[in-house]
N, C-alpha and C positions, 0 to 999 in steps of 0.2 A: 638250792639243786637246780629247780626251775630257771630262776632269774640267771644263775652263772652259764645255764645251758643257752639261754637264750641271748646273752653276750658273747657267749663264745660264738653262736651262729652270727651274730651281728660282725665279729671280726672276721669270719671266713667269708662272711659277706661283703667284705670291705676291700678296695682295690688297693690298699696298703699293707696288711697283714703278709701276707703268701709271699710277695714279692720282698717287703722286707726281712722276713723269714730266710729266700733262698739269698739275698743279699749279706747277709750275715754268714750263709754259710762259705761263700764265695770269697770273704775277708780270712774267716779260718782256715781255708783250704791254701789260700796264698801264704799266711804266716807258718804252718805245716810243710808245705812244700819246699821253702826257704830253708826251714830250721833242719828237715833232714835232706837236704841236696849234697852237703858232703858226706855225710854218713853212708848214703846208699851208693855215689859215685865213686867214693873214696875206695871201695874194694872190687872194682871193677876193673876189666882189663879194657883198656883204651879202646880195642877194637871191638869190644862188643857193647859200647856205648855211641851206637850210631841213631840210635832212637831218641837221645836226647840234644839239645841244642848244643851246637857245637863252634859258636861265632862270638866275636869279642863283645864285651861290654858296649863298645859303641854300637855294634850291629843289634843286641839286644832292644838297646834304649830306640834303636827305629823300629823295631818288629812291635814292641809292646804300646810304643806311642801309635803307630798307623791301626792295631787294633782298637785301643781305647779311644781314637777319635772317630772311628769307623761307627763303633758299639754307640757312643753316644749319639751319632747322629741317628741311626737306627732307631733307637730307641725314642728321640722326639718324634721320626716317623709313627712309628708305632701310638703312641699317645696320640698325636692328630689322628690316625684312623679311628682309635678307640672313639675320642670325642664326637668325631664326625659321626661314629656309628650310634652316638649317644643322641644327638642329635635329630636322627634321623627317626630314629625310634621313639622317640617322645613326640617329634610332631606330625610321624604317620600312624601312630598306633596308640599311645597311650605314655604319659609321665610314669603310671604306674609299673612298668615293665624295664625302667632303667635298674632295679634293683637284680634282675637277671644278666645283664652285661656286665654291672660290678662285680658279682659273685660267679661269673662265669671261670671256671677252672684254669682252661686256656689261656682266656687272656692274663691272667694272676701269673699264672707259670711262665708264659712268654717273656712279659714285662721283667719278671722277676730274675730270669737266665738274662736277659740283657745288662740289667743294674748289677746282677754280681757278677758277670762277665767283667764289666768295667771297672768294677771295684776291686778286684783280682786286679788287674793289670796294673792299675795305681798301685797298689800296693807292693806287688811285684816288683815292678821299676823303680819305686826308691832305695830299694836293695843292692841298685847297680852300684858299683864303686870304679873308677879309673883315674888315671895320672900318677904320678908321683911313684911309678913303677908297682903301684898297688892295683891290682885288677880284680872284682870280683864278679863274676856273672853265675846266678843261681838256674843252672841251666835244665833242672827238672821243671822250675817253677815256670822259665819262658816256655818249655815244652808244652807244659800244661794250659797256659794263654792260648798256644797256636790251638789245640786242640777244644778249649773251650769257644774258640773265634769258629771253629768249623762248627760246632754243634749250635752256637747261635745263628749261622746261616739256614742249618736246617731248620730251627724253630723260626726263621723269617719266613721260608717257603711253607711252613704249617700255619703258620699267622696268615698271612695273604689269603689263604683260601679258606681258612676259619671265617676270617672278618666276612669275607663274602658270604658264607651261609648264615652266618648269624643275625642279620639284617633280614634273612626272608623272612616275609610273615607265616609262613608255615612251620620254620623253625622256633619262632616265636612263641606262637601260638602251642605246638607241641611242648615246648620246655614249660609255659603255665601249666597247661593241662596233668602233665608228669608229676610236677610238682603239689598241684590241688590234690590229685587222686593219691599220693603218698599223704597227705595231711586228712583226708577223708578216713583211710585206712587206719592212721594211728587213732583219731579221735571216735573212730567207730569200729573198734577192731572184731566186733561178731559178725559174721554175714548169716541173714537169714536163711533157711531153709525153704524148700519150692512149700507153697501153702501155707507160711508161717507169716504173724503179723508182726510189725514192725514197733508194737507198742512196748514198752518198758514203764515201770512203775514211773507217776509223776510226782512232783515235789509234793503237792497236797496231801498224796496218800500219806507220807509221815509227819506231816505240819499240821494238814487241815484237823487233826483230834486236840490241839494242844490250846487248853484255853487261857494259857498266859502267854502276854505279849512278849515279842522279841527285843533285844536290844538293835536298834539300828545303827550301822557303820555306815557313816559318810564318807564319798571319797575328799582327801584333804588338798587335791590340787586336779586340775584338767589335765584330761590327756587320753590317747587311745589305749586300751587294755591290749597289751602286746603279748604278755603270757600271765596265768596261776598258777602259783606253787603248789600246786595240790598237795603233794607230800606232807609241807612245812603245816597246812591247813587242818589235815588228818591227825597229825602227829597233837597239833596244839586241843585241836578237839579230844581227842583220847586221852591225851593228860590231865584236862580241866573238864572231865565229862562235859562236853558241851555239842550242842547239835549247830551246823554251820551251814547256812545257804545261801549260795552266790545270788544276787539280784541281776547281774550283768553278765555279760558272755564275752568272747573275747572278740575285738575288734569294735567295742563298743565305745562311743567317744561320750567319756563321763564329765561334769561340771563340778566343782568344788562344793560338796555337800549333797549329792549322789548319795543315794541309797543304793550301795554296791552289796552288802552283806545283811542276813539278820541271824540273828545267833541268839540259843536260848541255853540257860535261863538267863534273862537280862541280869538277875541279881546278880549272877558271877562273873560278868565281865567289867574287869576293869580298866584303868587306862593302858596300862603294859600289854595286856591282852589285845585290846583297840591298835595300839600300834602295830603288834604283832602280825595282826591281819590286815592291818594296809600293809606291811611290807611283802606280803606273799602276791601283792598285785602288782605288775609291771607297768608302769605306765610309760606312754612316750609320746613324740610329736607325730609319730604315722603307724597305720598299722602293718605288721609283717608278717609275712606268708608261714612262720613256721608253725602255729597253730592256727590260724585264720583261714578255713576252708573256704568262707564266703568270699576272701580278698581275690583268690583266683577264678571264682566264677565273675567278679566286679571287672577283674582286667581282661577277661575273654567279652565282657558285655562292651567294655567300654574301646575293646578293640572293633569290634561290629558297629557299633553306633557311629566311631569315628570313620571306618569304612564306608559309610552309607553317607556322611558329608559333602556337601558339593566341592568342599576344597580336595576330597581325596576321590570320592566317586570310584569305590572299588568293591563291587557288591560279591565279587571271589572270595576276598579274605575275610567280607561277612558270612558267606556260607561256610568258610572253614572255622570258623570260630563259634558259630551256631551247631555245627555238627561236633566239634568237641566239647562244647557245652553240657550237650546231650550225654555224651559218655561219664561225664562227672555226674550228672542227675541219674543216671541210672545206677552207677555205683552206689550211690547215696541211696538210691531208693530200696536197695539190697541189703542196706545195712540197718542194725539194730539200733535204734535213735531213742531219743528221749531224754527228760533229766537222769543224770548218772547220780547214783546212790554208793555212798561207800560207806559200809558199815563195820563194828569191831568185832571180832572173832564169837561174842556173846549174842552176834546179830541186832544191836544196838546202833541206830543209822546217825554218823559221824556227819557227812559232808555230802551237800546235795549240791550240785554244779547242772547250770543250765545249757543245754546245748542246740544248737543250730535245727529247725526244724524243716521239713522237706519243701512244704508252701514258701515259705519264708526263701527259700534258696532258689525254687523255681521260678518266682516272683523276680528278684533281683537278676536271673537270667533273662526273663523275656520280657518284662513290664516297658522297661526303656527302650529296646530294640522294637517292640511292637509299636512304640508311639511313633519311633522314626522311619521304621522300615515299614509300615503297613502299607504304603502306596507304592511301594515295590513288588511287583507279583512275583518276582524269582523268589524275593527273600521271604515273602510273607509264606508262599508256598511251602518253602523249606522249614518253616516253624512248624506250620499248621501238621506235614508230614512227621516232622522229629516228634511232636507231641502226640503225633498218634501212636508211632511206633513205640513211643517210651512206655504209654498207658496199655498197650497190647506187650511188650515184656516185663513189665512190673506190675500187673493186675491189680495185687495187692494194693496200690496207689493210685490206681485207674482215676478215684474221684478229683485227686489233686491235679494230675495232668490234664483232666478231662476239664476241668474248669478253668485253668489256663487256653487250653484250646479255644474256648470259647469266645474268651475275651480275645483271642486272636483274629477267628474268625470273624467277628462282629466288627473289629478295626479292619481289615482287610476287605470285606463286603462293603463297607462305607467309604473307603478310598479307593480302592480299585476299580476303576469307569468304563476302561476299553475293555469293547465286546471280547476279543479274541483273548484277552487277560481272563475275563471274566468266566469264560468258559475253562479255560485252564485252572483257574481256582475253584471252582465247583467240581470237575474233578478231584482235584487233590480233598476239597472237603469232605466227600463222601466216602472215599478211601481211609482217608484220616477217623470217620466216623464209624467207619465198620471196624477198623483196627480198635476203635476204644468203644465199641459197643458192651453195655452192662448196663448197670443198675443209675448209672449219670444220663439224665437227658442231655445231649450236648447239641440241640438242632440250634440251626443259626437263628439270633435273633432275639434264643431265652435270657430269661433274666438273668444277669450277670452274677456269680457267685450264690449262685441258686445250687443247691443238691440233692 
């Protein structure tokens, strides 16, 4: 089921599936209106047929030809604008946000409407007959072509506005943030209550007491782990009385032979079970955002780093990306995390899956940005203030945020040399230290990673 769900998401994110479906609807509509034309108009008084096309076959051919030629020209322009937007996003932000453009429902629907109208017009045009005293004009179908042309004009106006907005940095960053927040809530559905810790049972709590060695299952091919069919693994473990532990998490790149699972008892695992276990993991050439929350953080980190490069030199975009990373990290901090253990009705553990920890995710968010932006006082101060606020807003994770705060402070004090900028930096450090005050020492210059 998870594999089918992932493939379905890939179809929806492609730039051909929804336009293709709309084109098919246009073709069916053309055939339908042509076939019901005589049945509908035959029973109407000629004075009540004002709404239907009343011209000759030659006039209908001219109308349909004009619509078809103009629509296909506009479609080419729309494709060109879309490609330009993809190029701008790839060069100015990060290639990893290209999926956001191809998956944009507005782009897909606009392309579908244009191509569907073109297809509809061609199919209606082929039914026109004239000459030898035999003239046939599907009046309703020709009227439908005119209506679809007007609808296409409306979609063109919408697309011009949408295309202009979709390449704005704030819109791209907002889309990545919202998608990542959805993945965080799906991956960690339980929200912590005030004063509650984020600890959940670790894998060792269930496997540490076992004296028998597990059967190690290796990957049969290289690739990124895009999704895991936990339902299939759970059902297999229940049917065969097994305990399955995933050794890798979503987004990991595995090589052939890398351990991906451990299974107990090893004596009950035959080749058929190994094949079923491997089939539950979907590998691909790239990471996908549907279950991989780290990918969204990586995209925001890439945007921030790219914005700080000399070729772009856009610190405002970097600040925007850093702010939205803080939103994701705060949501993650207030979710019940840790290894997820699924049990049978009688309490027997069946499946243990590894899930991202907060410290790793915070490291992804800030390590590269800290390296490239420590010399920019504005961006460094923004990171320091954000980490201080996160430590204050999620006090149960103060140690994690304070550790990364100390690293940013150390890098910024080393790189910022201007006297005025250092004064601003010291004020930000003092404020962040006040917010993150607690059992963790975050004095500047303290030994990194010390708690």
